C-alpha positions as CSV (number, residue, x, y, z in Angstrom):
1,M,72.0,97.5,181.9
2,Q,72.6,97.9,185.6
3,V,75.9,98.1,187.5
4,I,76.8,98.7,191.1
5,A,78.7,101.9,191.9
6,K,80.4,102.2,195.3
7,D,81.5,105.1,197.4
8,T,84.6,105.4,199.6
9,Q,82.5,104.4,202.6
10,G,81.3,101.1,201.1
11,N,77.8,102.3,200.2
12,E,76.4,100.8,197.0
13,F,74.3,102.4,194.3
14,V,72.5,100.6,191.5
15,K,73.1,102.6,188.3
16,T,71.0,102.0,185.2
17,I,73.2,102.6,182.2
18,T,71.4,103.9,179.1
19,T,72.5,105.5,175.8
20,R,71.3,108.2,173.5
21,M,72.6,109.8,170.3
22,S,73.8,113.3,170.3
23,E,73.2,115.4,167.3
24,G,74.5,118.7,168.7
25,K,76.1,121.4,166.7
26,Y,79.6,120.7,168.1
27,S,79.5,117.1,169.0
28,R,77.7,114.0,167.6
29,G,77.6,110.3,168.4
30,L,76.8,107.8,171.0
31,V,76.5,109.0,174.6
32,I,76.6,106.6,177.5
33,C,74.4,107.8,180.4
34,F,75.2,106.9,184.0
35,G,72.3,108.8,185.5
36,W,72.0,112.6,185.6
37,P,74.2,114.5,185.3
38,V,76.9,112.0,184.3
39,E,77.2,111.3,180.6
40,Y,80.2,110.4,178.4
41,Y,80.7,110.2,174.7
42,A,81.5,106.6,173.6
43,E,84.6,107.9,171.8
44,D,86.0,109.3,175.1
45,L,85.4,106.0,177.0
46,M,87.2,104.0,174.3
47,E,90.4,105.9,175.2
48,Y,90.5,104.0,178.5
49,Y,89.3,100.6,177.3
50,P,90.3,98.2,178.8
51,F,90.0,100.1,182.0
52,Q,93.0,99.8,184.4
53,K,91.2,101.4,187.4
54,S,87.7,102.3,188.6
55,M,86.0,105.3,187.0
56,C,84.8,108.1,189.2
57,I,81.2,109.2,188.4
58,D,80.7,111.6,191.3
59,M,83.8,113.0,192.8
60,S,82.2,114.9,195.7
61,G,79.3,112.6,196.2
62,L,76.8,115.5,195.8
63,N,74.3,113.2,194.0
64,H,74.8,110.3,196.4
65,K,75.7,110.2,200.2
66,G,78.5,112.7,200.2
67,Y,81.4,110.5,199.3
68,Q,83.3,109.9,196.0
69,V,81.5,107.3,193.9
70,T,83.2,104.9,191.4
71,I,82.3,102.1,189.0
72,S,84.8,99.3,188.9
73,A,87.1,98.7,185.9
74,E,85.5,95.3,185.3
75,Q,82.1,96.8,185.1
76,M,83.3,99.7,182.9
77,D,84.7,97.2,180.5
78,K,81.4,95.4,180.3
79,I,79.6,98.7,179.6
80,V,82.0,99.5,176.8
81,E,81.7,96.0,175.4
82,K,77.9,95.9,175.5
83,F,77.1,99.4,174.2
84,I,80.0,100.2,172.0
85,I,81.9,97.2,170.8
86,Q,79.0,94.8,170.3
87,N,77.1,97.4,168.4
88,G,80.1,98.0,166.1
89,I,80.4,101.7,167.1
90,F,84.2,101.4,167.5
91,E,86.7,98.6,167.2
92,N,89.6,98.3,169.7
């Protein structure tokens, strides 16, 4: 799945969202990947669903053009619905 992330200067970045399963010693479960190094456990994202505001994926813009980068609440809801809810991982 691809979404458009935007920075505070209006620059747009196509982000390919993927998933992986974590089988770590201290944490397990579905991980939503927004492009290195940004990853979140599905369980953590569910705490904010439905999203009320955009989600910051690069506060200082170090991996982009130097400005804070966010993904809109609407796109975050679609990510959660596609990768978590439709797959029966969690129910809201």
